[in-house]
N, CA and C atoms as an extended XYZ file, in Angstrom:
576
Properties=species:S:1:pos:R:3:atomname:S:1:resname:S:1:resid:I:1 pbc="F F F"
N         0.991       -0.969        0.011 N   UNK     1
C        -0.036        0.091        0.040 CA  UNK     1
C         0.931        1.365        0.003 C   UNK     1
N         0.820        2.100       -0.892 N   UNK     2
C         1.536        3.342       -1.117 CA  UNK     2
C         1.302        4.313        0.150 C   UNK     2
N         2.041        4.986        0.353 N   UNK     3
C         1.668        6.427        1.479 CA  UNK     3
C         2.630        7.358        0.876 C   UNK     3
N         1.910        8.808        1.642 N   UNK     4
C         2.806        9.929        1.571 CA  UNK     4
C         2.485       10.796        2.651 C   UNK     4
N         3.139       11.920        3.146 N   UNK     5
C         2.677       12.625        4.248 CA  UNK     5
C         2.198       13.972        4.026 C   UNK     5
N         1.484       14.393        4.704 N   UNK     6
C         0.971       15.753        5.005 CA  UNK     6
C         0.875       16.434        5.842 C   UNK     6
N         0.953       17.989        6.098 N   UNK     7
C         0.689       18.578        7.074 CA  UNK     7
C        -0.823       18.452        7.484 C   UNK     7
N        -1.134       18.502        8.807 N   UNK     8
C        -2.390       18.719        9.374 CA  UNK     8
C        -2.770       20.343        9.675 C   UNK     8
N        -4.124       20.918        9.703 N   UNK     9
C        -4.429       21.929        9.891 CA  UNK     9
C        -5.790       21.745       10.963 C   UNK     9
N        -5.424       22.402       11.797 N   UNK    10
C        -6.884       22.309       12.878 CA  UNK    10
C        -7.724       23.457       12.796 C   UNK    10
N        -8.994       23.193       12.478 N   UNK    11
C        -9.952       24.417       12.150 CA  UNK    11
C       -11.003       24.431       13.525 C   UNK    11
N       -10.623       25.771       13.915 N   UNK    12
C       -11.961       25.930       15.104 CA  UNK    12
C       -13.295       26.345       14.678 C   UNK    12
N       -14.405       26.639       15.175 N   UNK    13
C       -15.518       27.068       14.845 CA  UNK    13
C       -15.309       28.445       14.203 C   UNK    13
N       -15.802       28.551       12.855 N   UNK    14
C       -15.845       29.896       12.226 CA  UNK    14
C       -16.959       30.490       11.043 C   UNK    14
N       -17.096       31.314       10.631 N   UNK    15
C       -17.833       31.859        9.745 CA  UNK    15
C       -17.317       32.257        8.663 C   UNK    15
N       -18.061       31.978        7.535 N   UNK    16
C       -17.726       32.854        5.997 CA  UNK    16
C       -19.018       33.335        5.955 C   UNK    16
N       -18.551       34.909        5.567 N   UNK    17
C       -19.941       35.434        5.049 CA  UNK    17
C       -19.834       36.355        3.958 C   UNK    17
N       -20.990       36.312        3.285 N   UNK    18
C       -21.188       37.184        1.819 CA  UNK    18
C       -21.030       38.614        2.363 C   UNK    18
N       -20.801       39.447        1.302 N   UNK    19
C       -20.688       41.054        1.460 CA  UNK    19
C       -22.030       41.541        2.017 C   UNK    19
N       -23.126       41.068        1.631 N   UNK    20
C       -24.424       41.307        1.710 CA  UNK    20
C       -24.304       41.256        3.521 C   UNK    20
N       -24.161       39.991        3.866 N   UNK    21
C       -24.265       39.621        5.401 CA  UNK    21
C       -23.142       40.433        6.051 C   UNK    21
N       -21.862       40.837        5.560 N   UNK    22
C       -21.104       41.653        6.174 CA  UNK    22
C       -21.215       43.115        6.502 C   UNK    22
N       -22.135       43.636        5.350 N   UNK    23
C       -22.635       45.097        5.629 CA  UNK    23
C       -23.608       44.876        6.258 C   UNK    23
N       -24.609       43.810        6.701 N   UNK    24
C       -25.914       43.831        7.568 CA  UNK    24
C       -25.337       43.709        9.194 C   UNK    24
N       -24.087       43.150        8.952 N   UNK    25
C       -23.535       42.738       10.561 CA  UNK    25
C       -22.325       44.062       10.868 C   UNK    25
N       -21.779       44.478       10.018 N   UNK    26
C       -20.778       45.529       10.297 CA  UNK    26
C       -21.040       46.751        9.728 C   UNK    26
N       -21.761       47.137        9.130 N   UNK    27
C       -22.321       48.400        8.595 CA  UNK    27
C       -22.144       48.506        6.959 C   UNK    27
N       -22.753       49.234        6.368 N   UNK    28
C       -22.745       49.488        4.857 CA  UNK    28
C       -21.262       49.932        4.287 C   UNK    28
N       -20.895       49.287        3.439 N   UNK    29
C       -19.729       49.313        2.593 CA  UNK    29
C       -18.451       48.854        3.734 C   UNK    29
N       -18.541       48.140        4.377 N   UNK    30
C       -17.502       47.504        5.493 CA  UNK    30
C       -16.633       46.673        4.743 C   UNK    30
N       -15.497       46.735        5.114 N   UNK    31
C       -14.349       45.494        4.684 CA  UNK    31
C       -13.913       44.659        5.635 C   UNK    31
N       -13.855       43.504        5.469 N   UNK    32
C       -13.034       42.839        6.514 CA  UNK    32
C       -11.714       43.021        6.931 C   UNK    32
N       -11.108       42.877        7.983 N   UNK    33
C        -9.413       43.422        8.510 CA  UNK    33
C        -8.975       42.145        8.484 C   UNK    33
N        -8.014       41.848        7.644 N   UNK    34
C        -7.306       40.535        7.846 CA  UNK    34
C        -6.384       40.779        8.876 C   UNK    34
N        -6.466       39.548        9.436 N   UNK    35
C        -5.409       39.295       10.783 CA  UNK    35
C        -4.193       38.461       10.756 C   UNK    35
N        -4.672       37.478        9.885 N   UNK    36
C        -3.365       36.419        9.385 CA  UNK    36
C        -3.721       35.834        8.610 C   UNK    36
N        -2.880       35.221        7.584 N   UNK    37
C        -3.134       34.198        6.536 CA  UNK    37
C        -3.541       32.967        7.317 C   UNK    37
N        -4.133       32.113        6.264 N   UNK    38
C        -4.332       30.388        6.775 CA  UNK    38
C        -3.694       29.737        5.895 C   UNK    38
N        -3.689       28.536        5.831 N   UNK    39
C        -2.930       27.516        5.461 CA  UNK    39
C        -3.192       27.774        3.675 C   UNK    39
N        -4.307       28.076        3.365 N   UNK    40
C        -4.720       28.035        1.984 CA  UNK    40
C        -4.598       29.268        1.529 C   UNK    40
N        -3.937       29.473        0.201 N   UNK    41
C        -3.661       30.788       -0.123 CA  UNK    41
C        -5.072       31.809       -0.431 C   UNK    41
N        -4.901       32.883       -0.263 N   UNK    42
C        -6.008       33.760       -0.364 CA  UNK    42
C        -6.903       33.783        0.876 C   UNK    42
N        -6.578       32.630        1.619 N   UNK    43
C        -7.720       32.970        2.393 CA  UNK    43
C        -7.085       33.170        4.080 C   UNK    43
N        -7.578       34.050        5.069 N   UNK    44
C        -7.313       34.589        5.959 CA  UNK    44
C        -8.458       34.534        7.330 C   UNK    44
N        -7.737       34.989        8.155 N   UNK    45
C        -8.585       35.110        9.549 CA  UNK    45
C        -9.045       36.702        9.518 C   UNK    45
N        -9.707       37.279       10.033 N   UNK    46
C       -10.294       38.233       10.443 CA  UNK    46
C       -10.172       38.742       11.657 C   UNK    46
N        -9.887       40.065       12.066 N   UNK    47
C       -10.287       40.642       13.194 CA  UNK    47
C       -11.696       40.504       13.829 C   UNK    47
N       -12.717       40.532       12.952 N   UNK    48
C       -14.107       40.541       13.265 CA  UNK    48
C       -14.169       39.493       13.838 C   UNK    48
N       -15.120       39.307       14.881 N   UNK    49
C       -15.994       38.043       15.358 CA  UNK    49
C       -17.627       38.779       15.537 C   UNK    49
N       -18.221       37.592       15.521 N   UNK    50
C       -19.437       37.263       15.741 CA  UNK    50
C       -19.976       36.630       16.844 C   UNK    50
N       -21.468       36.772       17.077 N   UNK    51
C       -22.078       35.793       18.019 CA  UNK    51
C       -22.969       34.871       17.321 C   UNK    51
N       -23.201       33.614       17.646 N   UNK    52
C       -23.996       32.828       16.718 CA  UNK    52
C       -25.242       32.567       17.917 C   UNK    52
N       -26.208       32.389       17.580 N   UNK    53
C       -27.046       32.539       18.258 CA  UNK    53
C       -28.278       31.519       18.024 C   UNK    53
N       -28.266       30.125       18.478 N   UNK    54
C       -29.084       29.050       18.210 CA  UNK    54
C       -30.444       28.988       19.147 C   UNK    54
N       -31.125       27.811       19.029 N   UNK    55
C       -32.351       27.710       19.753 CA  UNK    55
C       -32.293       27.401       21.043 C   UNK    55
N       -31.000       27.030       21.535 N   UNK    56
C       -30.644       26.617       22.951 CA  UNK    56
C       -29.665       27.374       23.508 C   UNK    56
N       -28.693       28.215       22.916 N   UNK    57
C       -27.646       28.897       23.288 CA  UNK    57
C       -26.865       29.698       22.380 C   UNK    57
N       -26.191       30.473       22.781 N   UNK    58
C       -24.907       31.644       21.873 CA  UNK    58
C       -23.818       31.024       22.126 C   UNK    58
N       -22.967       31.087       21.047 N   UNK    59
C       -21.415       31.386       21.026 CA  UNK    59
C       -21.035       32.674       20.874 C   UNK    59
N       -20.035       33.173       21.682 N   UNK    60
C       -19.658       34.698       20.897 CA  UNK    60
C       -18.068       34.587       20.757 C   UNK    60
N       -17.697       35.629       20.040 N   UNK    61
C       -16.153       35.607       19.594 CA  UNK    61
C       -16.307       34.813       18.549 C   UNK    61
N       -17.148       34.612       17.571 N   UNK    62
C       -16.811       33.412       16.657 CA  UNK    62
C       -15.993       33.930       15.481 C   UNK    62
N       -14.901       33.632       15.034 N   UNK    63
C       -14.191       34.242       13.803 CA  UNK    63
C       -14.826       34.320       12.659 C   UNK    63
N       -14.606       35.413       12.054 N   UNK    64
C       -14.975       35.474       10.672 CA  UNK    64
C       -13.447       35.391       10.035 C   UNK    64
N       -13.966       34.480        8.701 N   UNK    65
C       -12.699       34.164        7.897 CA  UNK    65
C       -12.708       34.976        6.396 C   UNK    65
N       -12.262       35.590        5.724 N   UNK    66
C       -11.977       36.052        4.502 CA  UNK    66
C       -11.562       35.177        3.218 C   UNK    66
N       -11.904       35.659        2.174 N   UNK    67
C       -12.544       37.117        2.123 CA  UNK    67
C       -13.981       36.741        1.836 C   UNK    67
N       -14.930       37.627        1.474 N   UNK    68
C       -16.291       37.387        1.373 CA  UNK    68
C       -16.347       36.098        0.440 C   UNK    68
N       -17.717       35.432        0.840 N   UNK    69
C       -18.452       34.487       -0.153 CA  UNK    69
C       -19.623       34.825       -0.886 C   UNK    69
N       -19.920       34.110       -1.621 N   UNK    70
C       -21.028       33.845       -2.127 CA  UNK    70
C       -22.303       33.887       -1.191 C   UNK    70
N       -22.353       32.944       -0.569 N   UNK    71
C       -22.980       32.627        0.380 CA  UNK    71
C       -22.417       32.507        1.511 C   UNK    71
N       -23.042       32.819        2.771 N   UNK    72
C       -22.498       32.562        4.283 CA  UNK    72
C       -22.745       31.488        4.756 C   UNK    72
N       -21.908       31.021        5.402 N   UNK    73
C       -21.557       29.625        5.974 CA  UNK    73
C       -20.955       29.796        7.132 C   UNK    73
N       -21.668       28.593        8.357 N   UNK    74
C       -20.953       28.361        9.839 CA  UNK    74
C       -20.592       27.213        9.480 C   UNK    74
N       -19.253       26.855       10.052 N   UNK    75
C       -18.589       25.643       10.681 CA  UNK    75
C       -18.482       25.542       12.008 C   UNK    75
N       -19.213       24.257       12.493 N   UNK    76
C       -19.069       24.391       13.781 CA  UNK    76
C       -18.259       22.779       14.096 C   UNK    76
N       -18.019       22.672       15.366 N   UNK    77
C       -17.622       21.106       15.596 CA  UNK    77
C       -18.916       20.700       16.373 C   UNK    77
N       -18.755       18.976       16.597 N   UNK    78
C       -20.034       18.584       16.937 CA  UNK    78
C       -20.270       19.018       18.548 C   UNK    78
N       -19.009       19.346       19.251 N   UNK    79
C       -19.302       19.821       20.447 CA  UNK    79
C       -20.186       21.491       20.479 C   UNK    79
N       -19.982       21.858       19.794 N   UNK    80
C       -20.474       23.325       19.473 CA  UNK    80
C       -21.827       23.106       19.229 C   UNK    80
N       -22.560       22.307       18.598 N   UNK    81
C       -23.600       21.648       18.330 CA  UNK    81
C       -24.638       21.915       19.292 C   UNK    81
N       -24.451       21.149       20.261 N   UNK    82
C       -24.935       20.921       21.574 CA  UNK    82
C       -24.956       22.347       22.062 C   UNK    82
N       -24.238       23.453       22.266 N   UNK    83
C       -24.172       24.547       22.739 CA  UNK    83
C       -25.350       25.614       22.280 C   UNK    83
N       -25.701       25.655       20.882 N   UNK    84
C       -26.441       26.126       20.061 CA  UNK    84
C       -27.498       25.404       19.832 C   UNK    84
N       -27.809       24.184       20.281 N   UNK    85
C       -28.781       23.462       19.796 CA  UNK    85
C       -29.377       23.130       18.415 C   UNK    85
N       -28.458       22.612       17.460 N   UNK    86
C       -28.484       22.354       16.113 CA  UNK    86
C       -28.336       20.928       16.029 C   UNK    86
N       -28.536       20.384       14.926 N   UNK    87
C       -27.928       18.915       13.993 CA  UNK    87
C       -27.567       19.102       12.977 C   UNK    87
N       -26.450       19.765       12.868 N   UNK    88
C       -26.282       20.014       11.102 CA  UNK    88
C       -25.406       18.840       10.839 C   UNK    88
N       -25.495       18.706        9.325 N   UNK    89
C       -24.764       17.619        8.808 CA  UNK    89
C       -23.288       17.905        8.440 C   UNK    89
N       -22.517       16.299        8.385 N   UNK    90
C       -21.247       16.711        7.907 CA  UNK    90
C       -21.406       16.946        6.541 C   UNK    90
N       -20.576       17.797        6.145 N   UNK    91
C       -20.817       18.333        4.767 CA  UNK    91
C       -19.413       19.166        4.527 C   UNK    91
N       -19.167       18.912        2.859 N   UNK    92
C       -18.046       19.153        2.193 CA  UNK    92
C       -18.217       21.092        2.009 C   UNK    92
N       -17.615       21.802        2.316 N   UNK    93
C       -17.550       23.239        2.184 CA  UNK    93
C       -18.616       23.620        1.098 C   UNK    93
N       -19.614       24.431        1.192 N   UNK    94
C       -20.335       25.068        0.060 CA  UNK    94
C       -21.548       23.969       -0.292 C   UNK    94
N       -21.725       22.939        0.478 N   UNK    95
C       -22.925       21.867        0.436 CA  UNK    95
C       -23.756       22.219        1.358 C   UNK    95
N       -24.477       23.520        1.210 N   UNK    96
C       -25.379       24.103        2.237 CA  UNK    96
C       -27.198       23.456        2.135 C   UNK    96
N       -27.262       23.180        1.112 N   UNK    97
C       -28.826       22.741        0.985 CA  UNK    97
C       -29.340       21.686        1.597 C   UNK    97
N       -30.429       22.113        2.626 N   UNK    98
C       -31.201       21.100        3.794 CA  UNK    98
C       -30.284       21.400        4.741 C   UNK    98
N       -29.406       22.240        5.114 N   UNK    99
C       -28.757       22.570        6.319 CA  UNK    99
C       -29.310       23.286        7.271 C   UNK    99
N       -29.144       23.427        8.605 N   UNK   100
C       -29.909       24.362        9.396 CA  UNK   100
C       -29.421       25.764        9.130 C   UNK   100
N       -30.428       26.838        9.918 N   UNK   101
C       -30.004       28.014        9.854 CA  UNK   101
C       -29.471       28.582       11.269 C   UNK   101
N       -29.324       29.800       11.502 N   UNK   102
C       -28.961       30.363       12.863 CA  UNK   102
C       -28.868       31.740       12.827 C   UNK   102
N       -28.927       32.686       13.708 N   UNK   103
C       -29.189       33.960       13.532 CA  UNK   103
C       -27.597       34.207       14.202 C   UNK   103
N       -27.177       35.405       13.776 N   UNK   104
C       -25.945       35.743       13.492 CA  UNK   104
C       -25.956       37.444       14.269 C   UNK   104
N       -25.072       37.557       15.207 N   UNK   105
C       -25.020       38.932       15.855 CA  UNK   105
C       -23.692       39.624       15.769 C   UNK   105
N       -23.584       40.859       15.228 N   UNK   106
C       -22.479       41.671       15.050 CA  UNK   106
C       -22.492       43.042       15.537 C   UNK   106
N       -21.535       43.642       15.458 N   UNK   107
C       -21.886       45.163       16.372 CA  UNK   107
C       -22.801       45.913       15.912 C   UNK   107
N       -23.311       45.891       14.382 N   UNK   108
C       -24.244       47.033       13.630 CA  UNK   108
C       -25.493       46.299       13.176 C   UNK   108
N       -25.233       44.844       13.624 N   UNK   109
C       -27.026       44.405       13.397 CA  UNK   109
C       -26.910       42.723       13.403 C   UNK   109
N       -28.163       42.524       13.202 N   UNK   110
C       -28.454       40.851       13.249 CA  UNK   110
C       -29.078       40.323       12.068 C   UNK   110
N       -28.433       39.139       11.533 N   UNK   111
C       -29.249       38.504       10.911 CA  UNK   111
C       -29.704       37.316       11.165 C   UNK   111
N       -30.735       36.482       10.071 N   UNK   112
C       -31.039       35.310       10.091 CA  UNK   112
C       -30.649       34.351        8.993 C   UNK   112
N       -29.923       33.719        9.154 N   UNK   113
C       -29.138       32.620        7.823 CA  UNK   113
C       -30.442       31.590        8.047 C   UNK   113
N       -31.011       31.242        6.776 N   UNK   114
C       -32.196       30.055        6.592 CA  UNK   114
C       -31.884       28.750        6.374 C   UNK   114
N       -30.419       28.730        6.002 N   UNK   115
C       -29.467       27.588        5.884 CA  UNK   115
C       -27.962       28.108        6.053 C   UNK   115
N       -27.160       27.083        6.183 N   UNK   116
C       -25.618       27.262        6.176 CA  UNK   116
C       -25.132       27.012        7.572 C   UNK   116
N       -25.495       26.129        8.162 N   UNK   117
C       -24.528       25.764        9.553 CA  UNK   117
C       -24.068       24.254        8.991 C   UNK   117
N       -22.946       23.990        8.997 N   UNK   118
C       -22.583       22.408        8.898 CA  UNK   118
C       -21.580       22.200        9.988 C   UNK   118
N       -21.026       20.586        9.797 N   UNK   119
C       -19.773       20.517       10.496 CA  UNK   119
C       -19.200       19.982        9.504 C   UNK   119
N       -17.853       20.481        8.971 N   UNK   120
C       -16.918       20.670        7.986 CA  UNK   120
C       -16.466       18.993        7.678 C   UNK   120
N       -16.740       18.028        7.002 N   UNK   121
C       -16.016       16.989        6.149 CA  UNK   121
C       -14.469       17.253        6.635 C   UNK   121
N       -13.732       15.911        7.373 N   UNK   122
C       -12.338       16.300        7.247 CA  UNK   122
C       -11.767       15.952        5.473 C   UNK   122
N       -10.821       17.253        5.441 N   UNK   123
C       -10.851       16.820        3.712 CA  UNK   123
C        -9.263       17.383        3.926 C   UNK   123
N        -8.923       16.776        2.282 N   UNK   124
C        -7.449       16.875        2.160 CA  UNK   124
C        -7.274       17.846        0.719 C   UNK   124
N        -6.657       19.392        1.066 N   UNK   125
C        -6.708       20.045       -0.265 CA  UNK   125
C        -5.271       19.550       -0.761 C   UNK   125
N        -5.206       19.695       -2.013 N   UNK   126
C        -4.116       19.482       -3.045 CA  UNK   126
C        -4.378       20.332       -4.136 C   UNK   126
N        -3.207       20.408       -5.371 N   UNK   127
C        -3.063       20.968       -6.004 CA  UNK   127
C        -3.505       19.967       -7.221 C   UNK   127
N        -3.565       20.127       -8.428 N   UNK   128
C        -3.738       19.087       -9.500 CA  UNK   128
C        -2.424       18.251       -9.789 C   UNK   128
N        -1.298       19.058       -9.730 N   UNK   129
C        -0.041       18.508       -9.795 CA  UNK   129
C         0.167       17.325       -8.686 C   UNK   129
N        -0.183       17.889       -7.337 N   UNK   130
C        -0.136       16.864       -6.222 CA  UNK   130
C        -1.105       15.536       -6.719 C   UNK   130
N        -2.094       15.981       -6.913 N   UNK   131
C        -3.311       15.064       -7.250 CA  UNK   131
C        -2.931       13.979       -8.552 C   UNK   131
N        -2.268       14.400       -9.422 N   UNK   132
C        -1.691       13.604      -10.385 CA  UNK   132
C        -0.175       12.854       -9.941 C   UNK   132
N         0.418       13.424       -9.097 N   UNK   133
C         1.610       12.814       -8.469 CA  UNK   133
C         1.053       11.525       -7.657 C   UNK   133
N         0.218       11.546       -7.126 N   UNK   134
C        -0.529       10.495       -5.833 CA  UNK   134
C        -1.730        9.646       -6.257 C   UNK   134
N        -1.918       10.287       -7.927 N   UNK   135
C        -2.869        9.469       -8.435 CA  UNK   135
C        -4.208        9.249       -7.631 C   UNK   135
N        -4.693       10.710       -7.477 N   UNK   136
C        -5.679       11.086       -6.688 CA  UNK   136
C        -6.589       11.909       -7.501 C   UNK   136
N        -8.092       11.668       -7.401 N   UNK   137
C        -8.791       12.612       -8.052 CA  UNK   137
C       -10.003       13.274       -6.981 C   UNK   137
N       -10.570       14.726       -7.602 N   UNK   138
C       -11.207       15.404       -6.515 CA  UNK   138
C       -12.525       14.569       -6.329 C   UNK   138
N       -13.287       14.480       -4.829 N   UNK   139
C       -14.277       13.720       -4.691 CA  UNK   139
C       -13.906       12.504       -4.233 C   UNK   139
N       -12.372       11.947       -4.143 N   UNK   140
C       -12.192       10.649       -3.785 CA  UNK   140
C       -12.046       10.634       -2.447 C   UNK   140
N       -12.013        9.612       -1.501 N   UNK   141
C       -11.730        9.582        0.042 CA  UNK   141
C       -10.489        8.594        0.211 C   UNK   141
N        -9.732        9.477        0.859 N   UNK   142
C        -8.471        8.510        1.291 CA  UNK   142
C        -8.688        8.411        2.956 C   UNK   142
N        -7.436        7.834        3.502 N   UNK   143
C        -7.392        7.516        5.137 CA  UNK   143
C        -6.096        8.342        5.546 C   UNK   143
N        -6.080        8.827        6.906 N   UNK   144
C        -4.846        8.862        7.307 CA  UNK   144
C        -4.189        8.557        8.475 C   UNK   144
N        -3.065        8.157        8.750 N   UNK   145
C        -2.784        7.640       10.029 CA  UNK   145
C        -2.244        8.347       11.044 C   UNK   145
N        -2.832        8.549       12.340 N   UNK   146
C        -2.381        9.431       13.169 CA  UNK   146
C        -1.438        8.423       14.293 C   UNK   146
N        -0.269        8.915       14.533 N   UNK   147
C         0.864        8.218       15.335 CA  UNK   147
C         0.868        9.012       16.757 C   UNK   147
N         1.446        8.388       17.467 N   UNK   148
C         1.275        8.805       18.915 CA  UNK   148
C         0.394        8.150       19.943 C   UNK   148
N         0.364        8.586       21.345 N   UNK   149
C        -0.351        7.961       22.362 CA  UNK   149
C        -1.700        8.345       22.255 C   UNK   149
N        -2.291        8.965       21.263 N   UNK   150
C        -3.737        8.769       21.197 CA  UNK   150
C        -4.077        8.817       19.599 C   UNK   150
N        -3.309        7.797       18.972 N   UNK   151
C        -3.390        7.768       17.543 CA  UNK   151
C        -4.641        6.865       17.037 C   UNK   151
N        -4.657        6.851       15.768 N   UNK   152
C        -5.834        6.383       15.166 CA  UNK   152
C        -5.700        6.378       13.677 C   UNK   152
N        -7.096        6.089       12.743 N   UNK   153
C        -7.193        6.517       11.910 CA  UNK   153
C        -8.183        7.376       11.336 C   UNK   153
N        -7.692        8.454       10.635 N   UNK   154
C        -8.941        9.458       10.100 CA  UNK   154
C        -9.351        8.704        8.770 C   UNK   154
N       -10.719        7.983        8.749 N   UNK   155
C       -11.206        7.236        7.583 CA  UNK   155
C       -12.286        8.623        6.877 C   UNK   155
N       -12.250        8.281        5.525 N   UNK   156
C       -13.395        8.846        4.981 CA  UNK   156
C       -12.957       10.758        4.697 C   UNK   156
N       -11.643       10.541        4.651 N   UNK   157
C       -10.939       11.976        4.358 CA  UNK   157
C       -11.417       12.154        3.045 C   UNK   157
N       -12.243       13.520        2.615 N   UNK   158
C       -12.293       13.762        1.074 CA  UNK   158
C       -11.426       14.556        0.470 C   UNK   158
N       -10.827       14.357       -0.746 N   UNK   159
C       -10.007       14.893       -1.611 CA  UNK   159
C       -10.595       16.055       -2.240 C   UNK   159
N        -9.724       16.921       -2.331 N   UNK   160
C       -10.468       18.309       -2.723 CA  UNK   160
C        -9.065       18.611       -3.891 C   UNK   160
N        -9.488       18.999       -4.708 N   UNK   161
C        -8.346       19.526       -5.903 CA  UNK   161
C        -8.510       20.772       -6.301 C   UNK   161
N        -7.573       21.516       -6.055 N   UNK   162
C        -7.863       22.932       -6.954 CA  UNK   162
C        -6.593       23.640       -7.149 C   UNK   162
N        -6.686       24.523       -8.102 N   UNK   163
C        -5.151       25.146       -8.409 CA  UNK   163
C        -4.396       25.803       -7.473 C   UNK   163
N        -5.731       26.342       -6.855 N   UNK   164
C        -5.137       27.217       -6.000 CA  UNK   164
C        -5.163       26.919       -4.423 C   UNK   164
N        -5.245       25.708       -3.928 N   UNK   165
C        -5.203       25.038       -2.666 CA  UNK   165
C        -3.648       24.582       -2.666 C   UNK   165
N        -2.983       24.691       -1.360 N   UNK   166
C        -1.967       24.094       -1.251 CA  UNK   166
C        -2.327       22.626       -0.073 C   UNK   166
N        -1.205       21.878       -0.128 N   UNK   167
C        -1.269       20.567        0.328 CA  UNK   167
C        -1.625       20.818        2.203 C   UNK   167
N        -2.841       20.261        2.583 N   UNK   168
C        -3.085       20.391        3.622 CA  UNK   168
C        -4.231       19.747        3.941 C   UNK   168
N        -4.135       18.733        5.258 N   UNK   169
C        -5.260       18.053        5.583 CA  UNK   169
C        -6.186       18.703        6.624 C   UNK   169
N        -7.302       18.998        6.708 N   UNK   170
C        -8.085       19.800        7.636 CA  UNK   170
C        -8.807       19.002        8.397 C   UNK   170
N        -8.907       19.206        9.443 N   UNK   171
C        -9.716       18.325       10.430 CA  UNK   171
C       -10.554       19.638       11.495 C   UNK   171
N       -11.626       19.355       12.238 N   UNK   172
C       -11.870       20.105       12.989 CA  UNK   172
C       -11.305       20.132       14.731 C   UNK   172
N       -11.724       20.933       15.443 N   UNK   173
C       -10.958       21.174       16.797 CA  UNK   173
C       -11.407       20.022       17.622 C   UNK   173
N       -12.908       19.279       17.436 N   UNK   174
C       -12.764       18.269       18.256 CA  UNK   174
C       -11.934       16.924       17.790 C   UNK   174
N       -11.848       16.905       16.424 N   UNK   175
C       -11.174       15.583       15.867 CA  UNK   175
C        -9.556       15.811       16.441 C   UNK   175
N        -9.243       17.098       16.092 N   UNK   176
C        -7.757       17.674       16.635 CA  UNK   176
C        -7.617       16.821       18.093 C   UNK   176
N        -8.401       17.597       18.805 N   UNK   177
C        -8.047       17.107       20.707 CA  UNK   177
C        -8.325       15.514       20.766 C   UNK   177
N        -9.216       14.975       19.792 N   UNK   178
C        -9.551       13.337       20.062 CA  UNK   178
C        -8.054       12.739       19.958 C   UNK   178
N        -7.568       13.088       18.791 N   UNK   179
C        -6.267       12.506       18.348 CA  UNK   179
C        -4.889       13.100       18.627 C   UNK   179
N        -4.999       13.865       19.555 N   UNK   180
C        -3.689       14.782       20.184 CA  UNK   180
C        -3.139       15.229       18.797 C   UNK   180
N        -3.703       15.946       18.018 N   UNK   181
C        -2.790       16.603       17.031 CA  UNK   181
C        -2.369       17.909       17.315 C   UNK   181
N        -1.522       18.323       16.535 N   UNK   182
C        -0.821       19.739       16.405 CA  UNK   182
C        -0.711       20.279       14.965 C   UNK   182
N        -1.100       21.927       15.074 N   UNK   183
C        -1.067       22.110       13.415 CA  UNK   183
C         0.293       21.773       12.904 C   UNK   183
N         0.100       21.502       11.796 N   UNK   184
C         1.321       21.223       10.738 CA  UNK   184
C         1.880       19.904       11.153 C   UNK   184
N         1.646       18.933       12.150 N   UNK   185
C         1.810       17.775       12.422 CA  UNK   185
C         1.682       16.878       11.135 C   UNK   185
N         3.043       16.102       10.618 N   UNK   186
C         2.697       15.368        9.477 CA  UNK   186
C         2.049       13.943        9.719 C   UNK   186
N         1.072       13.686        8.860 N   UNK   187
C         0.469       12.496        9.013 CA  UNK   187
C         0.507       11.716        7.725 C   UNK   187
N         0.277       10.246        7.718 N   UNK   188
C         0.765        9.604        6.641 CA  UNK   188
C        -0.504        9.130        5.984 C   UNK   188
N        -0.546        9.281        4.505 N   UNK   189
C        -1.795        9.212        3.989 CA  UNK   189
C        -1.723        7.898        3.471 C   UNK   189
N        -2.686        6.823        3.450 N   UNK   190
C        -2.676        5.790        2.299 CA  UNK   190
C        -3.617        5.717        1.380 C   UNK   190
N        -3.145        5.003        0.605 N   UNK   191
C        -4.018        5.324       -0.730 CA  UNK   191
C        -4.507        3.850       -0.788 C   UNK   191
N        -5.534        3.528       -1.256 N   UNK   192
C        -6.439        2.121       -1.337 CA  UNK   192
C        -5.816        1.467       -2.609 C   UNK   192
């Protein structure tokens, strides 16, 4: 069985906003303020945060990620879903149809998202060159092995191929904590 190594990136809860929602939450004509670049080219964490308000509770200080997107999307961990009282599906980013909605509050306003709350599926970002090198295709699933005292197998890792991506395997905070992972740690990917 062939293997290769990839760095892991651990994602905390966050929100992607459309320009319409940015302006509703932060003010007309508002532009997001970059705080730091993320592992994927062109993506960044913003200074701005919002409060998510669900049927059972709220989570404050939720980081906004930029740049603006076509549709707003909230990515929570399984643990977060208990706090707000929602049961979102595990989905690939952007696959929002049939997902629950949530209220979002910013310093200048509040919006209700009709849909857009998901638990992000674990996924491997790669360029077409990487995909060709490892004989992988967009939408395929692979598995990654975690070594160490809390080691195990990350199964059903979705492969996402795009020329704008950088090689990085993304898991959420719940998964990172369960496996004792650290950002940048190298994981071994197994090809079937």
